[in-house]
ZADO-1210 file (C-alpha; in nm, 4 decimals, padded with zeros to 6 digits):
<atoms>
<atom x="00.0000" y="00.0000" z="00.0000" code="UNK" pos="1"/>
<atom x="00.1257" y="00.3470" z="-00.0864" code="UNK" pos="2"/>
<atom x="00.1156" y="00.6224" z="00.1723" code="UNK" pos="3"/>
<atom x="00.0170" y="00.9584" z="00.0292" code="UNK" pos="4"/>
<atom x="00.1540" y="01.2669" z="00.1939" code="UNK" pos="5"/>
<atom x="-00.0309" y="01.5875" z="00.1358" code="UNK" pos="6"/>
<atom x="00.2067" y="01.8517" z="00.0129" code="UNK" pos="7"/>
<atom x="00.1929" y="02.2024" z="00.1661" code="UNK" pos="8"/>
<atom x="00.4279" y="02.4231" z="-00.0360" code="UNK" pos="9"/>
<atom x="00.3553" y="02.7398" z="00.1613" code="UNK" pos="10"/>
<atom x="00.4136" y="02.5994" z="00.5089" code="UNK" pos="11"/>
<atom x="00.7811" y="02.7008" z="00.5019" code="UNK" pos="12"/>
<atom x="00.6878" y="03.0496" z="00.3877" code="UNK" pos="13"/>
<atom x="00.4415" y="03.0818" z="00.6754" code="UNK" pos="14"/>
<atom x="00.7218" y="02.9973" z="00.9171" code="UNK" pos="15"/>
<atom x="00.9368" y="03.2713" z="00.7662" code="UNK" pos="16"/>
<atom x="00.6443" y="03.5134" z="00.7855" code="UNK" pos="17"/>
<atom x="00.5968" y="03.4332" z="01.1548" code="UNK" pos="18"/>
<atom x="00.9652" y="03.5036" z="01.2194" code="UNK" pos="19"/>
<atom x="00.9472" y="03.8396" z="01.0380" code="UNK" pos="20"/>
<atom x="00.6316" y="03.9340" z="01.2316" code="UNK" pos="21"/>
<atom x="00.7983" y="03.8466" z="01.5613" code="UNK" pos="22"/>
<atom x="01.1070" y="04.0526" z="01.4672" code="UNK" pos="23"/>
<atom x="00.9006" y="04.3566" z="01.3683" code="UNK" pos="24"/>
<atom x="00.6883" y="04.3394" z="01.6842" code="UNK" pos="25"/>
<atom x="01.0003" y="04.3246" z="01.9013" code="UNK" pos="26"/>
<atom x="01.1552" y="04.6177" z="01.7132" code="UNK" pos="27"/>
<atom x="00.8432" y="04.8332" z="01.7456" code="UNK" pos="28"/>
<atom x="00.8245" y="04.7571" z="02.1176" code="UNK" pos="29"/>
<atom x="01.1790" y="04.8905" z="02.1626" code="UNK" pos="30"/>
<atom x="01.0844" y="05.2263" z="02.0129" code="UNK" pos="31"/>
<atom x="00.7302" y="05.2530" z="02.1479" code="UNK" pos="32"/>
<atom x="00.8205" y="05.4625" z="02.4529" code="UNK" pos="33"/>
<atom x="00.8411" y="05.8358" z="02.3748" code="UNK" pos="34"/>
<atom x="00.8252" y="05.7724" z="02.0008" code="UNK" pos="35"/>
<atom x="00.7173" y="06.1313" z="01.9318" code="UNK" pos="36"/>
<atom x="01.0492" y="06.2572" z="02.0695" code="UNK" pos="37"/>
<atom x="01.2497" y="06.0176" z="01.8532" code="UNK" pos="38"/>
<atom x="01.0730" y="06.0647" z="01.5216" code="UNK" pos="39"/>
<atom x="00.9941" y="06.4299" z="01.5847" code="UNK" pos="40"/>
<atom x="00.6356" y="06.5436" z="01.6067" code="UNK" pos="41"/>
<atom x="00.5476" y="06.7829" z="01.3288" code="UNK" pos="42"/>
<atom x="00.2318" y="06.9921" z="01.3525" code="UNK" pos="43"/>
<atom x="00.0020" y="07.0057" z="01.0503" code="UNK" pos="44"/>
<atom x="00.0493" y="07.3272" z="00.8511" code="UNK" pos="45"/>
<atom x="-00.1287" y="07.4959" z="00.5589" code="UNK" pos="46"/>
<atom x="00.0449" y="07.7666" z="00.3532" code="UNK" pos="47"/>
<atom x="-00.1444" y="07.9828" z="00.1083" code="UNK" pos="48"/>
<atom x="-00.0555" y="08.2848" z="-00.0994" code="UNK" pos="49"/>
<atom x="-00.2594" y="08.5839" z="-00.2057" code="UNK" pos="50"/>
<atom x="-00.1543" y="08.9049" z="-00.3825" code="UNK" pos="51"/>
<atom x="-00.0519" y="09.0768" z="-00.0607" code="UNK" pos="52"/>
<atom x="00.0887" y="08.8037" z="00.1663" code="UNK" pos="53"/>
<atom x="00.1537" y="08.4433" z="00.2564" code="UNK" pos="54"/>
<atom x="-00.0770" y="08.3014" z="00.5217" code="UNK" pos="55"/>
<atom x="00.0382" y="08.0069" z="00.7304" code="UNK" pos="56"/>
<atom x="-00.1989" y="07.8180" z="00.9571" code="UNK" pos="57"/>
<atom x="-00.0547" y="07.5631" z="01.2010" code="UNK" pos="58"/>
<atom x="-00.2384" y="07.3263" z="01.4349" code="UNK" pos="59"/>
<atom x="-00.0680" y="07.3383" z="01.7745" code="UNK" pos="60"/>
<atom x="-00.3147" y="07.1875" z="02.0210" code="UNK" pos="61"/>
<atom x="-00.2311" y="07.1899" z="02.3881" code="UNK" pos="62"/>
<atom x="00.0251" y="07.4702" z="02.3733" code="UNK" pos="63"/>
<atom x="00.0250" y="07.8096" z="02.5352" code="UNK" pos="64"/>
<atom x="00.1317" y="08.0988" z="02.3151" code="UNK" pos="65"/>
<atom x="00.4430" y="08.1430" z="02.5315" code="UNK" pos="66"/>
<atom x="00.5531" y="07.7882" z="02.4363" code="UNK" pos="67"/>
<atom x="00.5703" y="07.8788" z="02.0643" code="UNK" pos="68"/>
<atom x="00.8718" y="08.0472" z="01.9031" code="UNK" pos="69"/>
<atom x="00.8570" y="08.2032" z="01.5554" code="UNK" pos="70"/>
<atom x="01.1724" y="08.3220" z="01.3780" code="UNK" pos="71"/>
<atom x="01.2425" y="08.4541" z="01.0294" code="UNK" pos="72"/>
<atom x="01.5977" y="08.4499" z="00.8918" code="UNK" pos="73"/>
<atom x="01.7025" y="08.4803" z="00.5262" code="UNK" pos="74"/>
<atom x="01.3497" y="08.4268" z="00.3932" code="UNK" pos="75"/>
<atom x="01.3081" y="08.1109" z="00.6018" code="UNK" pos="76"/>
<atom x="01.0346" y="08.0811" z="00.8609" code="UNK" pos="77"/>
<atom x="01.0786" y="07.8535" z="01.1606" code="UNK" pos="78"/>
<atom x="00.8013" y="07.7576" z="01.4017" code="UNK" pos="79"/>
<atom x="00.9219" y="07.5675" z="01.7069" code="UNK" pos="80"/>
<atom x="00.8189" y="07.4873" z="02.0598" code="UNK" pos="81"/>
<atom x="00.7568" y="07.2153" z="02.3113" code="UNK" pos="82"/>
<atom x="00.4551" y="07.0295" z="02.4424" code="UNK" pos="83"/>
<atom x="00.5330" y="06.9394" z="02.8002" code="UNK" pos="84"/>
<atom x="00.4433" y="06.6083" z="02.9622" code="UNK" pos="85"/>
<atom x="00.1933" y="06.6521" z="03.2410" code="UNK" pos="86"/>
<atom x="00.3627" y="06.5467" z="03.5634" code="UNK" pos="87"/>
<atom x="00.1287" y="06.3649" z="03.7976" code="UNK" pos="88"/>
<atom x="00.2158" y="06.2359" z="04.1419" code="UNK" pos="89"/>
<atom x="00.0221" y="05.9138" z="04.0882" code="UNK" pos="90"/>
<atom x="00.1291" y="05.6556" z="03.8363" code="UNK" pos="91"/>
<atom x="-00.1260" y="05.5880" z="03.5670" code="UNK" pos="92"/>
<atom x="-00.1880" y="05.2649" z="03.3842" code="UNK" pos="93"/>
<atom x="-00.2148" y="05.3678" z="03.0214" code="UNK" pos="94"/>
<atom x="-00.3777" y="05.1304" z="02.7789" code="UNK" pos="95"/>
<atom x="-00.3160" y="05.3668" z="02.4913" code="UNK" pos="96"/>
<atom x="-00.1011" y="05.6783" z="02.4757" code="UNK" pos="97"/>
<atom x="-00.0969" y="05.8550" z="02.1376" code="UNK" pos="98"/>
<atom x="-00.0821" y="06.2263" z="02.2154" code="UNK" pos="99"/>
<atom x="00.2516" y="06.3717" z="02.1090" code="UNK" pos="100"/>
<atom x="00.4816" y="06.5305" z="02.3638" code="UNK" pos="101"/>
<atom x="00.8224" y="06.6890" z="02.3325" code="UNK" pos="102"/>
<atom x="00.9937" y="06.9427" z="02.1102" code="UNK" pos="103"/>
<atom x="00.8947" y="07.0203" z="01.7539" code="UNK" pos="104"/>
<atom x="01.0278" y="07.2383" z="01.4760" code="UNK" pos="105"/>
<atom x="00.9074" y="07.3202" z="01.1242" code="UNK" pos="106"/>
<atom x="01.1079" y="07.5292" z="00.8787" code="UNK" pos="107"/>
<atom x="00.9714" y="07.6708" z="00.5536" code="UNK" pos="108"/>
<atom x="01.1514" y="07.8430" z="00.2675" code="UNK" pos="109"/>
<atom x="00.9259" y="08.1236" z="00.1548" code="UNK" pos="110"/>
<atom x="00.8760" y="08.1536" z="-00.2233" code="UNK" pos="111"/>
<atom x="00.9439" y="08.5278" z="-00.2261" code="UNK" pos="112"/>
<atom x="01.0651" y="08.8052" z="00.0022" code="UNK" pos="113"/>
<atom x="00.8455" y="08.9170" z="00.2906" code="UNK" pos="114"/>
<atom x="00.8431" y="09.2272" z="00.5077" code="UNK" pos="115"/>
<atom x="00.9534" y="09.0781" z="00.8424" code="UNK" pos="116"/>
<atom x="00.8631" y="09.4010" z="01.0266" code="UNK" pos="117"/>
<atom x="00.4949" y="09.3662" z="00.9329" code="UNK" pos="118"/>
<atom x="00.4438" y="08.9962" z="01.0155" code="UNK" pos="119"/>
<atom x="00.1407" y="08.9333" z="01.2358" code="UNK" pos="120"/>
<atom x="00.0752" y="08.6221" z="01.4446" code="UNK" pos="121"/>
<atom x="-00.2449" y="08.5201" z="01.6219" code="UNK" pos="122"/>
<atom x="-00.3072" y="08.2104" z="01.8321" code="UNK" pos="123"/>
<atom x="-00.6526" y="08.0930" z="01.9354" code="UNK" pos="124"/>
<atom x="-00.7968" y="07.7520" z="02.0251" code="UNK" pos="125"/>
<atom x="-00.4750" y="07.5683" z="01.9338" code="UNK" pos="126"/>
<atom x="-00.4437" y="07.7263" z="01.5881" code="UNK" pos="127"/>
<atom x="-00.1579" y="07.9607" z="01.4987" code="UNK" pos="128"/>
<atom x="-00.2161" y="08.1960" z="01.2036" code="UNK" pos="129"/>
<atom x="00.0746" y="08.3902" z="01.0553" code="UNK" pos="130"/>
<atom x="00.0234" y="08.6710" z="00.8053" code="UNK" pos="131"/>
<atom x="00.3503" y="08.7325" z="00.6184" code="UNK" pos="132"/>
<atom x="00.3156" y="09.0431" z="00.3965" code="UNK" pos="133"/>
<atom x="00.5204" y="09.0468" z="00.0769" code="UNK" pos="134"/>
<atom x="00.7644" y="09.3289" z="00.0126" code="UNK" pos="135"/>
<atom x="00.6504" y="09.5723" z="-00.2571" code="UNK" pos="136"/>
<atom x="00.8850" y="09.4411" z="-00.5279" code="UNK" pos="137"/>
<atom x="00.7625" y="09.0827" z="-00.4696" code="UNK" pos="138"/>
<atom x="00.3958" y="09.1691" z="-00.5284" code="UNK" pos="139"/>
<atom x="00.2659" y="09.0921" z="-00.8759" code="UNK" pos="140"/>
<atom x="00.2154" y="09.3964" z="-01.0977" code="UNK" pos="141"/>
<atom x="00.0226" y="09.4211" z="-01.4153" code="UNK" pos="142"/>
<atom x="00.2129" y="09.5940" z="-01.6948" code="UNK" pos="143"/>
<atom x="00.0040" y="09.8052" z="-01.9283" code="UNK" pos="144"/>
<atom x="00.0960" y="09.7971" z="-02.2967" code="UNK" pos="145"/>
<atom x="00.1218" y="10.1404" z="-02.4523" code="UNK" pos="146"/>
<atom x="-00.0114" y="10.2235" z="-02.7932" code="UNK" pos="147"/>
<atom x="00.2698" y="10.2893" z="-03.0404" code="UNK" pos="148"/>
</atoms>
């Protein structure tokens, strides 16, 4: 009598897949603590342009306006700050902790020159709005064609 053995060609691949999964899970666990500090939290930002200025809107929830620093050097805008970890006397048992904490920094090269002396910044409900007026020579001008 002949014994038939059922062939499973993918069983070896499944073993390899299990090993890769185990490796990735172990690696992620090593970096899970304070991951926002390691990879660098970057706030969401919108930048728009109109005839008069650039307008930048940044989402910075949980910050006080004193925790935000805005600098302009050589037509580059930098928004930076820090979201501090709340220190509590009691230890907490977190089941999930996703809110970012730590330092952040975003730098933008502006497409044209701005008048740094006229920049205005407002901060309300976790949203920073910067109005960056263009210098006169950077504003678009319409050239009229003369009759000859």
